[in-house]
TORKOL-4160 file (C-alpha; in steps of 0.2 Angstrom, whole numbers, padded with zeros to 4 digits, m for minus):
405
<pt num="1" X="0478" Y="0068" Z="0547"/>
<pt num="2" X="0475" Y="0062" Z="0566"/>
<pt num="3" X="0486" Y="0067" Z="0580"/>
<pt num="4" X="0495" Y="0051" Z="0589"/>
<pt num="5" X="0489" Y="0045" Z="0606"/>
<pt num="6" X="0497" Y="0055" Z="0620"/>
<pt num="7" X="0497" Y="0039" Z="0631"/>
<pt num="8" X="0510" Y="0023" Z="0627"/>
<pt num="9" X="0527" Y="0028" Z="0630"/>
<pt num="10" X="0527" Y="0047" Z="0631"/>
<pt num="11" X="0538" Y="0050" Z="0615"/>
<pt num="12" X="0529" Y="0066" Z="0611"/>
<pt num="13" X="0533" Y="0071" Z="0629"/>
<pt num="14" X="0549" Y="0068" Z="0626"/>
<pt num="15" X="0551" Y="0079" Z="0610"/>
<pt num="16" X="0542" Y="0093" Z="0615"/>
<pt num="17" X="0554" Y="0095" Z="0630"/>
<pt num="18" X="0569" Y="0094" Z="0620"/>
<pt num="19" X="0562" Y="0107" Z="0607"/>
<pt num="20" X="0559" Y="0120" Z="0623"/>
<pt num="21" X="0577" Y="0115" Z="0629"/>
<pt num="22" X="0585" Y="0119" Z="0612"/>
<pt num="23" X="0575" Y="0135" Z="0614"/>
<pt num="24" X="0579" Y="0143" Z="0632"/>
<pt num="25" X="0592" Y="0153" Z="0629"/>
<pt num="26" X="0610" Y="0154" Z="0640"/>
<pt num="27" X="0609" Y="0167" Z="0656"/>
<pt num="28" X="0624" Y="0177" Z="0647"/>
<pt num="29" X="0615" Y="0181" Z="0631"/>
<pt num="30" X="0599" Y="0187" Z="0640"/>
<pt num="31" X="0610" Y="0199" Z="0649"/>
<pt num="32" X="0616" Y="0205" Z="0634"/>
<pt num="33" X="0599" Y="0207" Z="0624"/>
<pt num="34" X="0593" Y="0218" Z="0640"/>
<pt num="35" X="0603" Y="0232" Z="0636"/>
<pt num="36" X="0607" Y="0229" Z="0617"/>
<pt num="37" X="0589" Y="0233" Z="0617"/>
<pt num="38" X="0587" Y="0251" Z="0625"/>
<pt num="39" X="0601" Y="0257" Z="0616"/>
<pt num="40" X="0594" Y="0250" Z="0600"/>
<pt num="41" X="0575" Y="0259" Z="0603"/>
<pt num="42" X="0587" Y="0276" Z="0608"/>
<pt num="43" X="0595" Y="0274" Z="0591"/>
<pt num="44" X="0579" Y="0272" Z="0581"/>
<pt num="45" X="0571" Y="0286" Z="0591"/>
<pt num="46" X="0586" Y="0299" Z="0586"/>
<pt num="47" X="0584" Y="0293" Z="0569"/>
<pt num="48" X="0567" Y="0297" Z="0568"/>
<pt num="49" X="0571" Y="0314" Z="0575"/>
<pt num="50" X="0584" Y="0319" Z="0563"/>
<pt num="51" X="0571" Y="0313" Z="0549"/>
<pt num="52" X="0555" Y="0322" Z="0558"/>
<pt num="53" X="0568" Y="0339" Z="0558"/>
<pt num="54" X="0573" Y="0336" Z="0540"/>
<pt num="55" X="0554" Y="0336" Z="0534"/>
<pt num="56" X="0552" Y="0353" Z="0545"/>
<pt num="57" X="0566" Y="0362" Z="0534"/>
<pt num="58" X="0565" Y="0356" Z="0519"/>
<pt num="59" X="0546" Y="0357" Z="0518"/>
<pt num="60" X="0539" Y="0367" Z="0503"/>
<pt num="61" X="0530" Y="0385" Z="0504"/>
<pt num="62" X="0513" Y="0374" Z="0500"/>
<pt num="63" X="0517" Y="0364" Z="0515"/>
<pt num="64" X="0518" Y="0377" Z="0528"/>
<pt num="65" X="0503" Y="0386" Z="0523"/>
<pt num="66" X="0494" Y="0373" Z="0524"/>
<pt num="67" X="0502" Y="0367" Z="0540"/>
<pt num="68" X="0496" Y="0384" Z="0546"/>
<pt num="69" X="0479" Y="0385" Z="0541"/>
<pt num="70" X="0477" Y="0368" Z="0548"/>
<pt num="71" X="0483" Y="0375" Z="0567"/>
<pt num="72" X="0470" Y="0389" Z="0564"/>
<pt num="73" X="0455" Y="0378" Z="0558"/>
<pt num="74" X="0459" Y="0367" Z="0574"/>
<pt num="75" X="0461" Y="0378" Z="0587"/>
<pt num="76" X="0447" Y="0375" Z="0599"/>
<pt num="77" X="0446" Y="0394" Z="0605"/>
<pt num="78" X="0438" Y="0405" Z="0595"/>
<pt num="79" X="0452" Y="0418" Z="0590"/>
<pt num="80" X="0450" Y="0434" Z="0599"/>
<pt num="81" X="0463" Y="0447" Z="0602"/>
<pt num="82" X="0464" Y="0462" Z="0615"/>
<pt num="83" X="0468" Y="0479" Z="0609"/>
<pt num="84" X="0463" Y="0488" Z="0593"/>
<pt num="85" X="0462" Y="0479" Z="0577"/>
<pt num="86" X="0479" Y="0478" Z="0566"/>
<pt num="87" X="0484" Y="0480" Z="0547"/>
<pt num="88" X="0497" Y="0469" Z="0541"/>
<pt num="89" X="0509" Y="0477" Z="0530"/>
<pt num="90" X="0516" Y="0464" Z="0516"/>
<pt num="91" X="0531" Y="0466" Z="0510"/>
<pt num="92" X="0535" Y="0457" Z="0493"/>
<pt num="93" X="0551" Y="0460" Z="0488"/>
<pt num="94" X="0569" Y="0457" Z="0479"/>
<pt num="95" X="0581" Y="0457" Z="0492"/>
<pt num="96" X="0578" Y="0471" Z="0504"/>
<pt num="97" X="0567" Y="0486" Z="0507"/>
<pt num="98" X="0576" Y="0499" Z="0496"/>
<pt num="99" X="0563" Y="0514" Z="0503"/>
<pt num="100" X="0566" Y="0507" Z="0522"/>
<pt num="101" X="0569" Y="0524" Z="0526"/>
<pt num="102" X="0551" Y="0532" Z="0519"/>
<pt num="103" X="0542" Y="0516" Z="0527"/>
<pt num="104" X="0554" Y="0519" Z="0544"/>
<pt num="105" X="0545" Y="0539" Z="0545"/>
<pt num="106" X="0528" Y="0531" Z="0542"/>
<pt num="107" X="0530" Y="0518" Z="0554"/>
<pt num="108" X="0538" Y="0529" Z="0566"/>
<pt num="109" X="0521" Y="0544" Z="0566"/>
<pt num="110" X="0510" Y="0528" Z="0570"/>
<pt num="111" X="0504" Y="0516" Z="0586"/>
<pt num="112" X="0514" Y="0501" Z="0585"/>
<pt num="113" X="0498" Y="0491" Z="0593"/>
<pt num="114" X="0489" Y="0497" Z="0577"/>
<pt num="115" X="0498" Y="0487" Z="0562"/>
<pt num="116" X="0513" Y="0473" Z="0560"/>
<pt num="117" X="0526" Y="0472" Z="0547"/>
<pt num="118" X="0528" Y="0455" Z="0537"/>
<pt num="119" X="0544" Y="0454" Z="0522"/>
<pt num="120" X="0545" Y="0440" Z="0511"/>
<pt num="121" X="0563" Y="0442" Z="0502"/>
<pt num="122" X="0565" Y="0432" Z="0487"/>
<pt num="123" X="0584" Y="0431" Z="0493"/>
<pt num="124" X="0580" Y="0415" Z="0503"/>
<pt num="125" X="0591" Y="0417" Z="0521"/>
<pt num="126" X="0592" Y="0437" Z="0520"/>
<pt num="127" X="0591" Y="0446" Z="0538"/>
<pt num="128" X="0583" Y="0461" Z="0542"/>
<pt num="129" X="0594" Y="0471" Z="0556"/>
<pt num="130" X="0603" Y="0484" Z="0561"/>
<pt num="131" X="0617" Y="0481" Z="0548"/>
<pt num="132" X="0605" Y="0478" Z="0534"/>
<pt num="133" X="0590" Y="0492" Z="0537"/>
<pt num="134" X="0587" Y="0509" Z="0540"/>
<pt num="135" X="0569" Y="0506" Z="0549"/>
<pt num="136" X="0568" Y="0497" Z="0567"/>
<pt num="137" X="0551" Y="0490" Z="0560"/>
<pt num="138" X="0559" Y="0480" Z="0549"/>
<pt num="139" X="0571" Y="0471" Z="0562"/>
<pt num="140" X="0569" Y="0453" Z="0562"/>
<pt num="141" X="0553" Y="0454" Z="0549"/>
<pt num="142" X="0559" Y="0442" Z="0537"/>
<pt num="143" X="0550" Y="0426" Z="0535"/>
<pt num="144" X="0560" Y="0411" Z="0538"/>
<pt num="145" X="0552" Y="0401" Z="0523"/>
<pt num="146" X="0556" Y="0410" Z="0510"/>
<pt num="147" X="0557" Y="0404" Z="0492"/>
<pt num="148" X="0564" Y="0412" Z="0475"/>
<pt num="149" X="0552" Y="0421" Z="0467"/>
<pt num="150" X="0551" Y="0425" Z="0447"/>
<pt num="151" X="0540" Y="0437" Z="0437"/>
<pt num="152" X="0525" Y="0430" Z="0430"/>
<pt num="153" X="0526" Y="0411" Z="0437"/>
<pt num="154" X="0515" Y="0404" Z="0452"/>
<pt num="155" X="0529" Y="0406" Z="0465"/>
<pt num="156" X="0524" Y="0423" Z="0466"/>
<pt num="157" X="0506" Y="0417" Z="0471"/>
<pt num="158" X="0515" Y="0404" Z="0484"/>
<pt num="159" X="0525" Y="0418" Z="0491"/>
<pt num="160" X="0508" Y="0429" Z="0493"/>
<pt num="161" X="0501" Y="0414" Z="0503"/>
<pt num="162" X="0516" Y="0411" Z="0513"/>
<pt num="163" X="0514" Y="0431" Z="0518"/>
<pt num="164" X="0495" Y="0431" Z="0521"/>
<pt num="165" X="0498" Y="0415" Z="0533"/>
<pt num="166" X="0511" Y="0421" Z="0544"/>
<pt num="167" X="0502" Y="0438" Z="0547"/>
<pt num="168" X="0484" Y="0426" Z="0550"/>
<pt num="169" X="0493" Y="0418" Z="0564"/>
<pt num="170" X="0491" Y="0435" Z="0575"/>
<pt num="171" X="0472" Y="0435" Z="0576"/>
<pt num="172" X="0475" Y="0456" Z="0578"/>
<pt num="173" X="0477" Y="0457" Z="0559"/>
<pt num="174" X="0461" Y="0464" Z="0552"/>
<pt num="175" X="0468" Y="0472" Z="0537"/>
<pt num="176" X="0480" Y="0462" Z="0525"/>
<pt num="177" X="0490" Y="0477" Z="0513"/>
<pt num="178" X="0502" Y="0469" Z="0500"/>
<pt num="179" X="0516" Y="0480" Z="0495"/>
<pt num="180" X="0531" Y="0479" Z="0484"/>
<pt num="181" X="0549" Y="0485" Z="0486"/>
<pt num="182" X="0544" Y="0500" Z="0477"/>
<pt num="183" X="0528" Y="0505" Z="0482"/>
<pt num="184" X="0524" Y="0521" Z="0494"/>
<pt num="185" X="0511" Y="0527" Z="0506"/>
<pt num="186" X="0503" Y="0545" Z="0499"/>
<pt num="187" X="0496" Y="0548" Z="0516"/>
<pt num="188" X="0501" Y="0546" Z="0534"/>
<pt num="189" X="0496" Y="0530" Z="0544"/>
<pt num="190" X="0484" Y="0538" Z="0553"/>
<pt num="191" X="0473" Y="0543" Z="0537"/>
<pt num="192" X="0476" Y="0527" Z="0527"/>
<pt num="193" X="0471" Y="0515" Z="0547"/>
<pt num="194" X="0455" Y="0524" Z="0547"/>
<pt num="195" X="0452" Y="0524" Z="0529"/>
<pt num="196" X="0454" Y="0504" Z="0528"/>
<pt num="197" X="0445" Y="0501" Z="0544"/>
<pt num="198" X="0431" Y="0511" Z="0540"/>
<pt num="199" X="0426" Y="0499" Z="0526"/>
<pt num="200" X="0421" Y="0479" Z="0530"/>
<pt num="201" X="0427" Y="0474" Z="0512"/>
<pt num="202" X="0441" Y="0471" Z="0504"/>
<pt num="203" X="0449" Y="0483" Z="0490"/>
<pt num="204" X="0453" Y="0469" Z="0474"/>
<pt num="205" X="0456" Y="0477" Z="0457"/>
<pt num="206" X="0444" Y="0464" Z="0447"/>
<pt num="207" X="0438" Y="0465" Z="0431"/>
<pt num="208" X="0432" Y="0454" Z="0414"/>
<pt num="209" X="0447" Y="0447" Z="0403"/>
<pt num="210" X="0439" Y="0450" Z="0385"/>
<pt num="211" X="0455" Y="0456" Z="0376"/>
<pt num="212" X="0469" Y="0446" Z="0381"/>
<pt num="213" X="0462" Y="0431" Z="0380"/>
<pt num="214" X="0472" Y="0422" Z="0395"/>
<pt num="215" X="0460" Y="0411" Z="0398"/>
<pt num="216" X="0466" Y="0394" Z="0397"/>
<pt num="217" X="0451" Y="0380" Z="0388"/>
<pt num="218" X="0461" Y="0367" Z="0400"/>
<pt num="219" X="0456" Y="0376" Z="0416"/>
<pt num="220" X="0438" Y="0370" Z="0412"/>
<pt num="221" X="0428" Y="0364" Z="0424"/>
<pt num="222" X="0440" Y="0368" Z="0438"/>
<pt num="223" X="0438" Y="0389" Z="0434"/>
<pt num="224" X="0422" Y="0391" Z="0425"/>
<pt num="225" X="0425" Y="0403" Z="0410"/>
<pt num="226" X="0411" Y="0416" Z="0417"/>
<pt num="227" X="0422" Y="0417" Z="0434"/>
<pt num="228" X="0438" Y="0423" Z="0424"/>
<pt num="229" X="0442" Y="0439" Z="0432"/>
<pt num="230" X="0459" Y="0449" Z="0428"/>
<pt num="231" X="0466" Y="0464" Z="0439"/>
<pt num="232" X="0482" Y="0472" Z="0449"/>
<pt num="233" X="0491" Y="0461" Z="0461"/>
<pt num="234" X="0490" Y="0474" Z="0474"/>
<pt num="235" X="0477" Y="0468" Z="0485"/>
<pt num="236" X="0470" Y="0474" Z="0503"/>
<pt num="237" X="0459" Y="0459" Z="0510"/>
<pt num="238" X="0449" Y="0457" Z="0527"/>
<pt num="239" X="0453" Y="0443" Z="0537"/>
<pt num="240" X="0441" Y="0430" Z="0531"/>
<pt num="241" X="0444" Y="0435" Z="0513"/>
<pt num="242" X="0465" Y="0434" Z="0518"/>
<pt num="243" X="0459" Y="0416" Z="0523"/>
<pt num="244" X="0452" Y="0411" Z="0507"/>
<pt num="245" X="0466" Y="0411" Z="0499"/>
<pt num="246" X="0477" Y="0404" Z="0512"/>
<pt num="247" X="0464" Y="0390" Z="0512"/>
<pt num="248" X="0463" Y="0386" Z="0493"/>
<pt num="249" X="0475" Y="0372" Z="0485"/>
<pt num="250" X="0461" Y="0367" Z="0473"/>
<pt num="251" X="0461" Y="0381" Z="0461"/>
<pt num="252" X="0479" Y="0386" Z="0464"/>
<pt num="253" X="0483" Y="0368" Z="0456"/>
<pt num="254" X="0475" Y="0374" Z="0442"/>
<pt num="255" X="0485" Y="0390" Z="0440"/>
<pt num="256" X="0501" Y="0378" Z="0442"/>
<pt num="257" X="0496" Y="0368" Z="0426"/>
<pt num="258" X="0488" Y="0382" Z="0415"/>
<pt num="259" X="0491" Y="0400" Z="0418"/>
<pt num="260" X="0510" Y="0402" Z="0414"/>
<pt num="261" X="0518" Y="0417" Z="0407"/>
<pt num="262" X="0525" Y="0416" Z="0389"/>
<pt num="263" X="0543" Y="0415" Z="0387"/>
<pt num="264" X="0549" Y="0433" Z="0380"/>
<pt num="265" X="0557" Y="0435" Z="0361"/>
<pt num="266" X="0577" Y="0431" Z="0363"/>
<pt num="267" X="0585" Y="0432" Z="0346"/>
<pt num="268" X="0597" Y="0419" Z="0347"/>
<pt num="269" X="0585" Y="0405" Z="0347"/>
<pt num="270" X="0581" Y="0412" Z="0328"/>
<pt num="271" X="0566" Y="0401" Z="0324"/>
<pt num="272" X="0563" Y="0394" Z="0338"/>
<pt num="273" X="0555" Y="0409" Z="0345"/>
<pt num="274" X="0543" Y="0408" Z="0333"/>
<pt num="275" X="0535" Y="0391" Z="0342"/>
<pt num="276" X="0538" Y="0397" Z="0359"/>
<pt num="277" X="0527" Y="0413" Z="0354"/>
<pt num="278" X="0512" Y="0401" Z="0351"/>
<pt num="279" X="0512" Y="0397" Z="0368"/>
<pt num="280" X="0496" Y="0403" Z="0378"/>
<pt num="281" X="0503" Y="0417" Z="0389"/>
<pt num="282" X="0496" Y="0420" Z="0406"/>
<pt num="283" X="0501" Y="0431" Z="0423"/>
<pt num="284" X="0497" Y="0421" Z="0437"/>
<pt num="285" X="0496" Y="0435" Z="0449"/>
<pt num="286" X="0485" Y="0445" Z="0437"/>
<pt num="287" X="0471" Y="0434" Z="0441"/>
<pt num="288" X="0472" Y="0421" Z="0454"/>
<pt num="289" X="0464" Y="0432" Z="0470"/>
<pt num="290" X="0451" Y="0440" Z="0457"/>
<pt num="291" X="0447" Y="0424" Z="0450"/>
<pt num="292" X="0445" Y="0414" Z="0466"/>
<pt num="293" X="0436" Y="0427" Z="0475"/>
<pt num="294" X="0422" Y="0426" Z="0461"/>
<pt num="295" X="0421" Y="0408" Z="0462"/>
<pt num="296" X="0418" Y="0410" Z="0478"/>
<pt num="297" X="0403" Y="0421" Z="0476"/>
<pt num="298" X="0413" Y="0434" Z="0486"/>
<pt num="299" X="0411" Y="0446" Z="0473"/>
<pt num="300" X="0398" Y="0457" Z="0481"/>
<pt num="301" X="0409" Y="0460" Z="0497"/>
<pt num="302" X="0422" Y="0469" Z="0486"/>
<pt num="303" X="0425" Y="0484" Z="0483"/>
<pt num="304" X="0433" Y="0480" Z="0464"/>
<pt num="305" X="0447" Y="0493" Z="0464"/>
<pt num="306" X="0464" Y="0494" Z="0471"/>
<pt num="307" X="0471" Y="0507" Z="0483"/>
<pt num="308" X="0488" Y="0506" Z="0476"/>
<pt num="309" X="0491" Y="0517" Z="0460"/>
<pt num="310" X="0502" Y="0511" Z="0446"/>
<pt num="311" X="0504" Y="0523" Z="0430"/>
<pt num="312" X="0505" Y="0515" Z="0416"/>
<pt num="313" X="0514" Y="0518" Z="0398"/>
<pt num="314" X="0513" Y="0510" Z="0381"/>
<pt num="315" X="0530" Y="0508" Z="0372"/>
<pt num="316" X="0534" Y="0522" Z="0359"/>
<pt num="317" X="0538" Y="0508" Z="0344"/>
<pt num="318" X="0521" Y="0497" Z="0344"/>
<pt num="319" X="0531" Y="0484" Z="0334"/>
<pt num="320" X="0539" Y="0479" Z="0351"/>
<pt num="321" X="0524" Y="0470" Z="0356"/>
<pt num="322" X="0527" Y="0472" Z="0374"/>
<pt num="323" X="0513" Y="0478" Z="0381"/>
<pt num="324" X="0512" Y="0491" Z="0395"/>
<pt num="325" X="0523" Y="0495" Z="0407"/>
<pt num="326" X="0523" Y="0504" Z="0424"/>
<pt num="327" X="0532" Y="0521" Z="0424"/>
<pt num="328" X="0546" Y="0524" Z="0436"/>
<pt num="329" X="0544" Y="0539" Z="0445"/>
<pt num="330" X="0558" Y="0549" Z="0448"/>
<pt num="331" X="0564" Y="0563" Z="0459"/>
<pt num="332" X="0559" Y="0576" Z="0447"/>
<pt num="333" X="0543" Y="0566" Z="0442"/>
<pt num="334" X="0537" Y="0566" Z="0460"/>
<pt num="335" X="0534" Y="0583" Z="0464"/>
<pt num="336" X="0521" Y="0590" Z="0474"/>
<pt num="337" X="0509" Y="0594" Z="0460"/>
<pt num="338" X="0510" Y="0576" Z="0454"/>
<pt num="339" X="0506" Y="0569" Z="0470"/>
<pt num="340" X="0492" Y="0579" Z="0473"/>
<pt num="341" X="0484" Y="0576" Z="0456"/>
<pt num="342" X="0485" Y="0558" Z="0461"/>
<pt num="343" X="0476" Y="0561" Z="0477"/>
<pt num="344" X="0462" Y="0568" Z="0469"/>
<pt num="345" X="0459" Y="0554" Z="0459"/>
<pt num="346" X="0442" Y="0549" Z="0465"/>
<pt num="347" X="0435" Y="0534" Z="0450"/>
<pt num="348" X="0443" Y="0521" Z="0439"/>
<pt num="349" X="0437" Y="0517" Z="0422"/>
<pt num="350" X="0435" Y="0497" Z="0415"/>
<pt num="351" X="0434" Y="0497" Z="0397"/>
<pt num="352" X="0430" Y="0479" Z="0396"/>
<pt num="353" X="0414" Y="0481" Z="0408"/>
<pt num="354" X="0409" Y="0501" Z="0403"/>
<pt num="355" X="0410" Y="0502" Z="0421"/>
<pt num="356" X="0415" Y="0519" Z="0431"/>
<pt num="357" X="0421" Y="0512" Z="0449"/>
<pt num="358" X="0418" Y="0525" Z="0459"/>
<pt num="359" X="0429" Y="0526" Z="0477"/>
<pt num="360" X="0420" Y="0524" Z="0492"/>
<pt num="361" X="0423" Y="0517" Z="0508"/>
<pt num="362" X="0408" Y="0513" Z="0518"/>
<pt num="363" X="0397" Y="0524" Z="0506"/>
<pt num="364" X="0407" Y="0537" Z="0508"/>
<pt num="365" X="0416" Y="0545" Z="0492"/>
<pt num="366" X="0435" Y="0547" Z="0495"/>
<pt num="367" X="0451" Y="0548" Z="0484"/>
<pt num="368" X="0455" Y="0531" Z="0477"/>
<pt num="369" X="0474" Y="0527" Z="0481"/>
<pt num="370" X="0483" Y="0528" Z="0498"/>
<pt num="371" X="0499" Y="0521" Z="0491"/>
<pt num="372" X="0509" Y="0523" Z="0476"/>
<pt num="373" X="0521" Y="0509" Z="0465"/>
<pt num="374" X="0537" Y="0513" Z="0456"/>
<pt num="375" X="0544" Y="0524" Z="0464"/>
<pt num="376" X="0564" Y="0526" Z="0465"/>
<pt num="377" X="0572" Y="0530" Z="0478"/>
<pt num="378" X="0576" Y="0549" Z="0475"/>
<pt num="379" X="0556" Y="0552" Z="0473"/>
<pt num="380" X="0554" Y="0541" Z="0490"/>
<pt num="381" X="0568" Y="0554" Z="0497"/>
<pt num="382" X="0556" Y="0571" Z="0490"/>
<pt num="383" X="0539" Y="0562" Z="0496"/>
<pt num="384" X="0549" Y="0561" Z="0514"/>
<pt num="385" X="0555" Y="0579" Z="0512"/>
<pt num="386" X="0537" Y="0587" Z="0507"/>
<pt num="387" X="0530" Y="0579" Z="0521"/>
<pt num="388" X="0518" Y="0568" Z="0515"/>
<pt num="389" X="0520" Y="0553" Z="0527"/>
<pt num="390" X="0524" Y="0565" Z="0542"/>
<pt num="391" X="0537" Y="0577" Z="0550"/>
<pt num="392" X="0553" Y="0576" Z="0541"/>
<pt num="393" X="0567" Y="0575" Z="0551"/>
<pt num="394" X="0583" Y="0578" Z="0539"/>
<pt num="395" X="0598" Y="0575" Z="0553"/>
<pt num="396" X="0591" Y="0560" Z="0557"/>
<pt num="397" X="0589" Y="0552" Z="0538"/>
<pt num="398" X="0607" Y="0560" Z="0535"/>
<pt num="399" X="0613" Y="0550" Z="0551"/>
<pt num="400" X="0603" Y="0535" Z="0546"/>
<pt num="401" X="0611" Y="0535" Z="0527"/>
<pt num="402" X="0628" Y="0536" Z="0535"/>
<pt num="403" X="0628" Y="0522" Z="0548"/>
<pt num="404" X="0619" Y="0512" Z="0532"/>
<pt num="405" X="0628" Y="0514" Z="0517"/>
């Protein structure tokens, strides 16, 4: 279609002029639009800010770990620090630290420049302060990004990663010790510090899982069967291995999908129990770190043992099929003779590998265990009174107990 000629009466020019006149905005409307535009823009920015804050505070544990790891990797400067290297004590607890009076005495005997403390409470919002803890070393040391944790579920792994991620933000933290709310130190701080710092390796209990059949074939090829490992959850990592754990999403996703605890027997469910007991049984926290480090070909950088002692007790009735359970130490069973016997253990036998793991740190034969697990308050009180972690001040403990019932 051809355009009409521009000459001959100027009809096109008249039409164009009328269109422009129709689109013209009156002065009073121009003024109205001038003040409405900034208001609208401010409103949009405010909504965007609120949305970002919502995302920040509602971010999942995985997001928190991922953001921290990305910030660490993107740092333009090498992670250097002044002063001595630190041990990060990572407490994974249900609510508070019930043995805080013992840990308080332990940390009181330490150089504050050589350690840091982080606590993940499975009671989100719980605060450690003068009203909730007997130890000043725990004040304000709770993670704000905590989650609810259930035993035998992947939430335990996420909580561990949150603790490691928070501790990695301080470049001085070079050793990372994972502890439960029933763990106790078996030596004073100086001994434990020198023991861990003398070794360039992580202490990770790791062995072949050939009896319990917890490996799920559906994990392949993400997790090869020959890399599947089992071991104690209570690990001590060097910094580079802690970074490997925090940075992993790939192996963790497979664990979340295929490594799940079988529901316990519930008589109220009747015949449904039979179906539930046919499900594959897997305890994530007894396999994840061990398997991940094996997949990364880092086993040569490990002392393949834990430094946390647990005493296991098989149920009297074998028909219960409940497996082995850790023994809880009481005041009566945590006497000097028992503590001395634990300290004298210098090797661990791994039946599935026919392996005697002699306990070394930097090629020197040493006692295997620095910490003990499943100690009651009475047992912890006895350890404290025996002076295991340092000088014992009964009057100070009595005053602390009266102040914090």
